Structures are given as structure tokens and as C-alpha cells.
Backbone bond lengths (Angstrom), bond angles and torsions (degrees), N, CA, C in turn:
res aa  C-N    CA-C-N  psi(-1)  N-CA   C-N-CA  omega(-1)  CA-C   N-CA-C  phi
1 M - - - 1.470 - - 1.534 109.03 -
2 T 1.333 116.38 130.49 1.458 121.02 -178.17 1.525 110.74 -71.88
3 P 1.359 117.46 155.46 1.472 120.58 177.58 1.526 112.05 -55.02
4 R 1.343 117.01 -37.80 1.467 120.44 -179.92 1.522 110.77 -65.45
5 K 1.347 116.53 -40.71 1.460 120.50 179.25 1.518 110.53 -64.89
6 V 1.333 116.79 -40.86 1.473 121.26 177.00 1.521 110.02 -59.88
7 Y 1.327 115.80 -44.28 1.467 121.94 -179.86 1.524 110.84 -62.14
8 E 1.324 116.78 -45.74 1.468 120.73 -180.00 1.528 111.25 -63.55
9 D 1.325 116.13 -37.47 1.469 120.08 177.98 1.526 110.95 -66.30
10 Q 1.331 117.02 -37.38 1.463 121.08 178.22 1.525 110.89 -64.49
11 L 1.319 116.16 -41.65 1.470 120.18 178.07 1.531 110.88 -65.05
12 K 1.335 115.95 -40.33 1.465 120.23 179.05 1.524 111.07 -64.25
13 K 1.327 117.22 -43.10 1.462 121.25 178.56 1.525 110.86 -63.41
14 L 1.328 115.81 -38.93 1.468 120.41 177.91 1.524 110.25 -63.27
15 N 1.318 115.97 -42.66 1.460 121.64 177.26 1.533 110.97 -60.12
16 N 1.337 116.38 -43.47 1.468 120.93 179.98 1.529 111.65 -66.18
17 K 1.319 116.96 -37.26 1.461 120.16 -179.49 1.536 111.56 -68.74
18 I 1.330 115.84 -34.93 1.467 119.49 174.76 1.526 109.92 -61.78
19 M 1.334 116.46 -44.58 1.457 119.99 178.89 1.520 111.43 -63.18
20 E 1.330 116.65 -39.67 1.469 120.38 179.04 1.529 110.60 -63.12
21 M 1.327 116.13 -43.92 1.459 120.11 178.85 1.526 110.71 -66.08
22 G 1.330 115.92 -40.95 1.460 120.26 178.60 1.513 112.26 -61.94
23 K 1.336 116.53 -43.26 1.460 120.54 177.86 1.529 110.96 -64.42
24 G 1.343 115.66 -35.21 1.464 119.33 176.49 1.511 111.40 -63.78
25 A 1.344 117.13 -41.08 1.461 121.20 178.03 1.528 111.16 -67.16
26 E 1.328 116.13 -39.31 1.467 120.80 177.62 1.528 110.83 -61.46
27 E 1.336 116.19 -42.23 1.468 120.89 178.10 1.524 111.03 -64.00
28 L 1.334 116.92 -38.09 1.464 120.35 178.38 1.530 111.25 -63.12
29 I 1.340 115.92 -42.20 1.473 119.15 178.09 1.524 109.61 -61.47
30 D 1.334 116.20 -45.39 1.465 120.89 -178.53 1.532 110.68 -60.06
31 K 1.327 116.47 -45.30 1.462 120.15 -179.56 1.522 111.71 -70.24
32 T 1.319 116.59 -31.42 1.461 120.02 176.38 1.523 110.79 -64.21
33 I 1.341 116.10 -41.01 1.466 120.39 175.61 1.525 109.82 -59.21
34 Q 1.336 116.32 -45.75 1.466 120.28 179.38 1.518 111.41 -60.68
35 A 1.336 116.30 -41.51 1.467 120.52 -178.86 1.518 111.35 -62.89
36 I 1.337 116.47 -38.37 1.467 120.51 -178.97 1.524 110.81 -68.70
37 I 1.335 116.50 -52.55 1.462 119.02 -171.41 1.528 112.78 -76.12
38 S 1.345 116.92 -19.84 1.467 119.13 178.72 1.524 112.57 -101.68
39 H 1.337 116.14 -1.40 1.475 120.47 -174.94 1.522 110.96 50.62
40 D 1.332 115.43 42.06 1.460 121.63 -177.53 1.529 109.24 -91.90
41 D 1.323 116.21 93.96 1.461 120.46 -177.62 1.527 112.14 -65.77
42 N 1.338 116.51 -34.60 1.466 119.28 179.19 1.525 111.29 -64.57
43 L 1.336 116.09 -40.51 1.460 120.10 177.14 1.528 110.05 -64.81
44 A 1.338 115.78 -43.32 1.465 120.29 179.05 1.533 110.69 -59.29
45 K 1.323 116.62 -43.24 1.466 120.55 179.67 1.524 111.14 -65.43
46 S 1.335 117.52 -37.14 1.467 120.26 179.91 1.521 111.13 -66.92
47 I 1.343 116.38 -33.35 1.465 120.86 177.06 1.521 109.99 -65.80
48 I 1.326 115.89 -44.12 1.465 120.82 179.21 1.529 110.57 -60.87
49 E 1.322 116.34 -39.92 1.467 121.13 -178.21 1.525 112.14 -69.14
50 K 1.344 117.59 -23.66 1.466 121.05 -178.23 1.525 113.31 -85.29
51 D 1.319 116.95 -1.37 1.463 119.93 -176.53 1.527 111.77 -59.92
52 D 1.326 116.70 -34.44 1.469 120.02 -179.49 1.527 111.84 -61.63
53 L 1.332 117.11 -30.83 1.467 120.13 179.89 1.521 110.92 -62.20
54 I 1.328 116.19 -44.59 1.461 120.95 178.83 1.527 110.10 -67.92
55 D 1.330 117.24 -40.49 1.466 120.91 178.01 1.529 110.49 -58.80
56 N 1.323 116.42 -43.73 1.461 120.79 -178.96 1.524 112.00 -66.44
57 M 1.340 115.87 -36.32 1.464 119.61 177.28 1.525 110.31 -64.69
58 Q 1.333 116.20 -40.44 1.462 120.01 178.23 1.533 110.80 -59.98
59 L 1.313 116.49 -48.20 1.467 120.75 -178.81 1.524 111.64 -62.06
60 E 1.332 116.39 -40.63 1.461 120.74 -179.68 1.522 111.26 -64.67
61 I 1.333 116.18 -44.28 1.466 120.17 -178.79 1.525 110.48 -67.84
62 E 1.327 117.25 -42.05 1.467 120.14 178.94 1.529 110.74 -61.90
63 K 1.338 116.73 -38.67 1.466 120.87 178.35 1.522 110.08 -63.24
64 E 1.341 116.73 -42.34 1.464 120.16 179.78 1.524 111.39 -65.74
65 C 1.326 116.56 -36.69 1.470 120.30 177.24 1.529 110.37 -63.24
66 A 1.326 116.28 -43.17 1.464 120.53 179.45 1.526 111.00 -62.98
67 M 1.340 116.19 -40.82 1.462 120.66 179.41 1.530 110.81 -66.07
68 L 1.324 116.42 -39.08 1.469 120.26 178.82 1.527 111.02 -62.73
69 I 1.324 115.99 -45.06 1.457 120.16 -179.15 1.526 110.16 -64.93
70 A 1.334 116.41 -41.70 1.463 120.45 -177.77 1.524 112.58 -69.16
71 H 1.334 116.93 -41.85 1.460 120.44 -172.74 1.524 114.06 -91.97
72 Q 1.340 116.16 -34.66 1.466 119.54 -173.95 1.526 113.64 -103.50
73 Q 1.337 115.66 -19.42 1.468 120.89 -179.39 1.534 111.81 47.73
74 P 1.344 116.78 59.59 1.473 120.09 -177.54 1.523 111.73 -63.51
75 I 1.313 115.49 150.61 1.459 120.41 179.13 1.522 109.31 -126.22
76 A 1.318 116.09 165.83 1.472 124.86 174.41 1.529 112.01 51.65
77 S 1.323 117.41 -124.65 1.467 120.86 -171.64 1.527 111.95 -65.14
78 D 1.337 117.56 -34.17 1.463 119.75 179.21 1.523 111.02 -65.87
79 L 1.320 116.70 -39.60 1.464 120.14 178.43 1.526 110.32 -66.82
80 R 1.336 116.41 -41.06 1.469 119.44 176.90 1.520 110.41 -59.96
81 F 1.332 116.56 -40.56 1.461 120.97 179.55 1.525 110.92 -61.85
82 V 1.319 117.03 -48.51 1.468 120.76 -177.65 1.528 110.40 -64.00
83 L 1.323 117.54 -43.69 1.465 120.58 179.08 1.529 110.85 -64.24
84 S 1.326 116.39 -38.79 1.470 120.16 178.71 1.515 111.21 -66.27
85 V 1.330 117.08 -37.25 1.468 120.87 178.26 1.515 110.45 -59.48
86 V 1.331 117.51 -42.80 1.469 121.09 178.89 1.530 110.36 -58.56
87 K 1.319 116.29 -41.52 1.468 120.88 179.26 1.526 111.50 -70.58
88 I 1.328 116.74 -41.80 1.466 121.45 -177.04 1.525 111.09 -63.07
89 V 1.349 116.74 -43.16 1.470 118.11 -178.27 1.521 111.40 -66.99
90 T 1.331 116.78 -28.59 1.465 119.92 175.57 1.520 110.23 -64.34
91 D 1.340 116.27 -44.17 1.469 119.66 179.11 1.523 111.18 -67.75
92 L 1.324 118.01 -38.19 1.467 120.60 177.80 1.531 110.67 -63.42
93 E 1.328 115.97 -40.14 1.467 119.74 178.66 1.527 111.08 -64.67
94 R 1.324 116.28 -38.37 1.466 120.15 178.86 1.539 110.69 -68.03
95 I 1.333 117.02 -35.82 1.465 120.37 175.59 1.521 109.93 -60.05
96 A 1.335 116.25 -44.72 1.472 120.55 178.53 1.531 110.61 -61.95
97 D 1.330 116.37 -42.60 1.464 120.27 178.27 1.529 111.00 -59.25
98 Q 1.323 115.67 -41.59 1.456 119.10 -176.68 1.522 112.29 -74.12
99 C 1.320 117.35 -28.26 1.464 119.65 170.46 1.532 109.68 -61.80
100 C 1.326 115.94 -41.81 1.472 120.23 177.56 1.522 110.89 -63.79
101 D 1.339 116.77 -41.81 1.466 120.56 178.45 1.529 110.83 -60.45
102 I 1.340 115.31 -44.06 1.467 119.97 178.38 1.522 110.51 -60.22
103 C 1.329 116.16 -43.11 1.468 120.06 -179.89 1.524 111.77 -64.27
104 E 1.326 116.63 -36.09 1.468 120.25 176.53 1.530 110.42 -58.52
105 Y 1.326 115.92 -44.24 1.467 119.69 -179.56 1.526 111.30 -75.12
106 S 1.324 116.99 -32.07 1.460 120.35 176.89 1.529 110.89 -61.00
107 I 1.329 116.06 -40.31 1.470 120.85 179.38 1.527 110.99 -62.55
108 R 1.316 116.70 -32.53 1.471 121.32 -177.57 1.534 112.77 -78.05
109 L 1.334 116.48 -15.95 1.464 119.73 -177.77 1.526 111.17 -69.61
110 N 1.310 115.13 144.53 1.465 120.91 176.51 1.522 108.43 -148.50
111 D 1.331 114.47 77.47 1.469 117.36 -175.58 1.524 112.43 -138.05
112 G 1.325 116.76 31.93 1.465 119.34 174.95 1.509 112.98 81.51
113 T 1.321 116.01 -164.65 1.459 121.77 -176.30 1.528 111.26 -75.20
114 W 1.321 115.44 155.72 1.465 120.84 178.63 1.520 109.63 -75.14
115 S 1.313 116.54 131.92 1.462 120.68 -179.98 1.522 110.07 -133.29
116 R 1.330 115.93 122.63 1.462 119.93 177.88 1.523 111.56 -72.85
117 D 1.332 117.61 -8.73 1.465 120.41 175.71 1.524 111.52 -73.29
118 V 1.345 116.40 -18.75 1.464 121.25 175.81 1.527 107.37 -84.58
119 N 1.335 116.37 121.46 1.467 120.47 -171.15 1.520 113.37 -53.77
120 Y 1.344 116.46 -51.31 1.459 117.72 -174.23 1.526 111.90 -66.40
121 K 1.337 117.38 -30.81 1.470 119.61 177.93 1.525 110.68 -70.40
122 R 1.308 116.61 -41.79 1.461 120.20 178.49 1.529 110.45 -62.52
123 H 1.329 115.87 -41.83 1.454 119.88 -178.58 1.525 112.24 -71.97
124 I 1.332 118.29 -33.89 1.463 121.22 175.01 1.524 109.78 -62.50
125 E 1.332 115.69 -43.31 1.465 119.78 179.31 1.527 110.44 -62.81
126 N 1.325 117.17 -43.34 1.464 120.83 178.55 1.525 111.42 -63.20
127 M 1.320 115.24 -37.99 1.463 121.00 178.65 1.529 110.68 -63.34
128 A 1.328 115.95 -45.57 1.462 121.09 179.68 1.529 111.31 -65.23
129 L 1.323 116.87 -44.07 1.467 120.73 178.71 1.525 111.05 -64.03
130 G 1.322 116.25 -36.80 1.462 120.44 177.86 1.519 111.56 -63.44
131 A 1.334 116.54 -41.48 1.465 120.62 178.23 1.522 110.68 -65.28
132 R 1.334 116.68 -42.48 1.462 120.34 178.60 1.531 110.93 -60.85
133 D 1.336 116.16 -44.22 1.466 120.41 -179.86 1.529 111.33 -65.13
134 M 1.340 116.24 -36.42 1.464 120.02 176.98 1.521 110.91 -59.16
135 L 1.337 116.64 -45.57 1.463 119.62 -178.70 1.522 110.97 -65.53
136 A 1.331 116.75 -41.41 1.472 119.96 178.27 1.523 110.55 -60.41
137 E 1.331 116.88 -41.62 1.465 121.00 -179.96 1.521 111.50 -65.99
138 V 1.333 116.32 -39.87 1.467 120.20 179.69 1.522 110.60 -66.06
139 L 1.327 117.21 -41.37 1.468 120.15 179.06 1.526 111.19 -64.46
140 N 1.326 116.71 -39.04 1.470 120.07 176.78 1.530 110.61 -64.40
141 A 1.330 114.98 -40.55 1.460 119.87 -179.67 1.527 111.24 -70.26
142 F 1.326 116.85 -28.89 1.467 121.29 176.85 1.525 109.96 -61.23
143 I 1.326 116.05 -36.46 1.468 121.36 179.14 1.527 110.55 -76.96
144 S 1.328 115.71 -46.49 1.475 119.80 -173.85 1.529 112.88 -81.11
145 K 1.338 116.79 -19.44 1.471 122.31 -175.53 1.538 111.08 58.98
146 D 1.337 115.21 33.26 1.463 121.68 179.10 1.530 108.25 -82.69
147 M 1.332 116.39 99.96 1.459 120.94 -175.04 1.524 112.72 -65.88
148 E 1.315 116.89 -34.71 1.466 119.44 179.59 1.530 110.64 -66.83
149 A 1.332 115.99 -38.75 1.464 120.08 177.86 1.524 110.53 -65.53
150 I 1.334 116.36 -39.58 1.465 119.98 179.51 1.524 110.44 -65.90
151 K 1.321 116.96 -43.06 1.470 120.24 179.56 1.523 110.97 -64.56
152 A 1.333 116.39 -37.39 1.466 119.98 177.45 1.525 110.78 -64.19
153 T 1.336 116.22 -38.23 1.461 120.51 178.34 1.519 110.82 -64.38
154 C 1.327 117.12 -40.16 1.470 120.75 177.98 1.526 111.24 -56.43
155 K 1.329 115.72 -38.23 1.459 119.50 -177.95 1.527 112.27 -71.46
156 E 1.354 116.74 -18.00 1.459 120.16 176.27 1.524 111.03 -65.25
157 D 1.326 116.36 -22.80 1.465 120.28 178.93 1.525 111.28 -60.21
158 D 1.334 116.70 -33.18 1.468 120.50 178.25 1.526 110.78 -62.64
159 K 1.333 116.88 -36.88 1.467 120.58 178.78 1.525 110.64 -66.94
160 I 1.349 115.93 -40.14 1.464 120.02 177.58 1.524 110.16 -62.73
161 D 1.333 116.48 -42.23 1.468 120.64 178.27 1.524 110.88 -61.50
162 S 1.335 116.10 -39.99 1.463 120.85 -179.69 1.529 111.07 -64.90
163 I 1.335 116.34 -43.22 1.468 120.16 178.10 1.524 109.89 -64.82
164 F 1.322 116.47 -39.39 1.470 121.29 178.44 1.531 111.14 -54.89
165 L 1.329 115.88 -48.02 1.466 119.87 -179.02 1.530 111.09 -65.14
166 K 1.340 115.88 -39.27 1.456 120.38 178.75 1.532 110.94 -62.25
167 V 1.347 115.95 -47.35 1.464 120.15 -178.46 1.522 110.90 -66.50
168 W 1.330 116.69 -39.48 1.467 121.02 177.54 1.528 110.05 -55.69
169 E 1.323 116.25 -46.92 1.471 120.80 -179.50 1.522 110.79 -64.53
170 E 1.335 116.92 -40.86 1.472 120.32 -178.97 1.530 111.23 -66.76
171 I 1.316 116.26 -41.11 1.467 120.13 -179.21 1.521 110.97 -68.66
172 T 1.328 116.93 -45.06 1.472 119.40 -179.26 1.530 110.73 -65.29
173 A 1.325 116.92 -35.91 1.470 119.92 177.18 1.529 110.52 -63.53
174 E 1.331 116.78 -40.98 1.461 121.12 178.59 1.531 110.82 -67.09
175 M 1.316 117.14 -37.03 1.467 121.13 178.29 1.528 111.24 -64.67
176 I 1.332 116.33 -37.39 1.463 120.90 178.05 1.525 110.79 -69.21
177 A 1.333 115.25 -40.21 1.467 119.83 -177.06 1.525 112.67 -76.88
178 N 1.322 117.00 -27.90 1.469 120.88 -173.42 1.531 109.64 -136.24
179 K 1.300 116.58 101.87 1.467 120.35 -176.76 1.520 112.24 -64.69
180 D 1.329 117.01 -26.34 1.466 119.55 178.60 1.529 112.20 -68.25
181 F 1.326 115.55 -16.68 1.459 120.90 -178.20 1.531 112.26 -88.73
182 I 1.326 117.63 -9.23 1.470 120.94 -170.92 1.530 112.37 -55.54
183 Q 1.332 117.38 -47.12 1.462 119.49 -177.44 1.532 111.50 -62.78
184 N 1.335 116.43 -47.91 1.459 119.10 176.95 1.526 111.28 -63.70
185 G 1.330 115.26 -35.93 1.458 119.67 179.58 1.520 112.08 -59.86
186 V 1.329 116.09 -41.18 1.466 120.27 177.63 1.529 110.21 -63.00
187 H 1.328 116.67 -41.59 1.467 120.05 178.80 1.526 110.97 -62.94
188 Y 1.324 117.08 -42.46 1.467 120.47 178.82 1.531 111.45 -64.29
189 I 1.330 116.27 -38.10 1.464 119.63 178.60 1.525 110.47 -62.31
190 M 1.331 116.69 -40.29 1.466 119.46 177.43 1.528 110.78 -66.36
191 I 1.316 117.00 -37.13 1.472 120.52 179.01 1.524 110.84 -62.45
192 I 1.330 117.46 -46.87 1.469 119.00 -178.74 1.524 111.14 -70.80
193 K 1.337 116.38 -28.83 1.467 119.42 175.71 1.525 110.10 -62.25
194 Y 1.337 117.15 -43.82 1.457 120.43 -179.36 1.528 111.42 -72.45
195 L 1.325 118.05 -33.33 1.463 120.28 175.37 1.527 110.93 -63.03
196 E 1.327 115.38 -41.08 1.462 119.72 178.65 1.520 110.60 -64.65
197 R 1.328 116.82 -37.45 1.467 120.04 178.16 1.526 111.53 -68.35
198 I 1.334 116.85 -36.44 1.461 120.16 176.74 1.532 109.79 -58.59
199 A 1.322 116.53 -45.03 1.468 120.55 178.21 1.528 111.03 -61.13
200 D 1.342 116.97 -38.40 1.466 120.41 177.57 1.530 111.18 -63.11
201 H 1.332 116.88 -41.95 1.467 120.26 179.53 1.531 110.86 -65.89
202 I 1.326 116.92 -36.77 1.465 120.03 177.63 1.527 109.94 -64.78
203 T 1.323 116.53 -38.95 1.460 120.76 176.18 1.524 110.40 -62.38
204 N 1.339 116.60 -41.24 1.468 119.97 176.43 1.527 110.88 -58.30
205 I 1.339 116.27 -43.45 1.463 120.91 179.58 1.527 110.24 -59.50
206 A 1.333 115.46 -45.29 1.465 119.92 179.28 1.527 110.93 -60.35
207 E 1.316 116.36 -41.04 1.471 120.27 -179.82 1.532 111.64 -66.19
208 W 1.330 116.80 -35.92 1.474 119.16 177.55 1.524 111.61 -71.26
209 I 1.329 117.06 -30.87 1.464 119.67 175.70 1.531 109.74 -66.58
210 I 1.327 116.27 -40.71 1.459 120.93 176.81 1.527 109.96 -60.04
211 Y 1.334 115.74 -45.64 1.471 119.88 179.50 1.523 111.05 -62.01
212 S 1.341 116.31 -44.71 1.461 120.45 -179.10 1.528 111.72 -60.86
213 S 1.321 116.65 -39.56 1.465 121.37 -173.46 1.524 113.40 -84.31
214 T 1.337 116.15 -34.05 1.468 119.32 -171.55 1.525 114.67 -118.74
215 G 1.336 116.62 -18.19 1.460 119.43 -174.31 1.517 111.91 83.28
216 E 1.322 117.17 -1.50 1.466 121.86 178.16 1.517 109.41 -77.81
217 Y 1.331 115.89 116.20 1.463 120.50 -177.97 1.529 108.53 -88.65
218 A 1.349 114.96 92.15 1.460 120.89 -174.28 1.516 111.69 -105.02
219 I 1.345 117.73 15.29 1.455 121.05 -173.93 1.520 110.24 -63.66
220 H 1.356 113.86 127.14 1.474 122.83 177.71 1.524 112.71 61.66
221 K 1.338 116.27 22.90 1.463 120.27 175.68 1.530 108.38 -117.77
222 P 1.344 117.60 153.63 1.468 120.01 177.76 1.522 110.84 -59.32
223 I 1.341 116.30 135.42 1.458 120.73 177.93 1.520 109.48 -89.22
224 E 1.314 115.63 124.09 1.478 120.44 -179.60 1.530 110.34 -81.54
């Protein structure tokens, strides 16, 4: 096998490992949603226990990126790809951490069965589903390198922010009206805070994909 073929295989394996980690994070979000709406403490605890798996994947991928840079000295688009991978796995790891944080607060909740007739609960569920869909779209775009799809996904973050503000107002209003709800209200506020952060990390991932593919450094800037 030629040195170039070895190099191309290493890049392909790195690409596959990013997808594997991304799918793992997507599954965590999905299970976190289930844990919240079903009040399944056992599921929530299992999610928390799986955090080490994502952490280990991050370390493994970062090590491979360092080895690639040291041994292959990639240039231009390949170097952008490797540098972007290091950033992407950091955001994926933070998404996993925040799923665990949400589960911690979910376990503390004690407010009966989940009901979509309650405004803030319905909106929390929509917020969580929106974040999950954002990650799925970004992972698909990572494969297809569809820049328009990635930019469209970035704009979905604005919708998550809008729902966040709506739910915040609904929860605080309920806390004012019902003092017995205050403790649960605080837990719900932390849950939506972490959901909003998950959406921010997904946006970061999309921006790094744009940088990797085009060289356009759009990090923390409005996407046109």
C-alpha cells in the first residue's frame, strides 16, 4: 500500500469515527427526551453512566488527529478537515455532557405524568426534538457537504432560542402563581438552559463543517 493510500485511509477512518460519535450524541439526545417525558429515572441514570463512552471517543479521535498532523503534515483542505474534527469532537462531547446534566435535573423532578396539554411541557418537548433534528441534519450535511443545508440548519438555532424564551416566561409565570412549583420550576429552567446550549454546540459543529469544506471562517458570526 502506497503512503498516499495509507493517508487517504486514515482520513476516511477519521471521517467514519466522527460520524460514529455524532450518531452516539444523537442517540443520547433522543434517549434524554424519552427520560424527560416518561419520568424514567433508570433511563436517565443509564444515560449519565454512558458519558464516559463519548469522552473516550473524543480522546481517541483527538489522538488520531495529532498523529495525522505529526506524521502526514497535511496541508490546505486536509489540514482544515483535521483541525475542524478536533473542534467538532469537543462540541459533541459537550452535547453528551449536557444530556447528562438534563438527566440529573430530570431525576429531581416530581410533578406527575408528562402532559402536552401543559404549555411549558409541550414547548420543552418541541425544543428537545428541534435540537435532535438539528444534529441529525448536521450529520447528514457532514456526509453530503451540502453547504446550503448546513446554513439552513444554523438558522434553526434561532427557533430554539425563541422557544427557550417562551418556555422561560411560562415557567416563571407558573412559579409566581404557584409557590409549590418553584422547586420543579428551577429544575425545568436548568433543563431548557442545557437544551439551548446543545443547539448552540450543534451550530458550532455546522460552522466548523463550513470552514472545513470552504475555508470560510464563519465561527460565531451570522450565517447568511
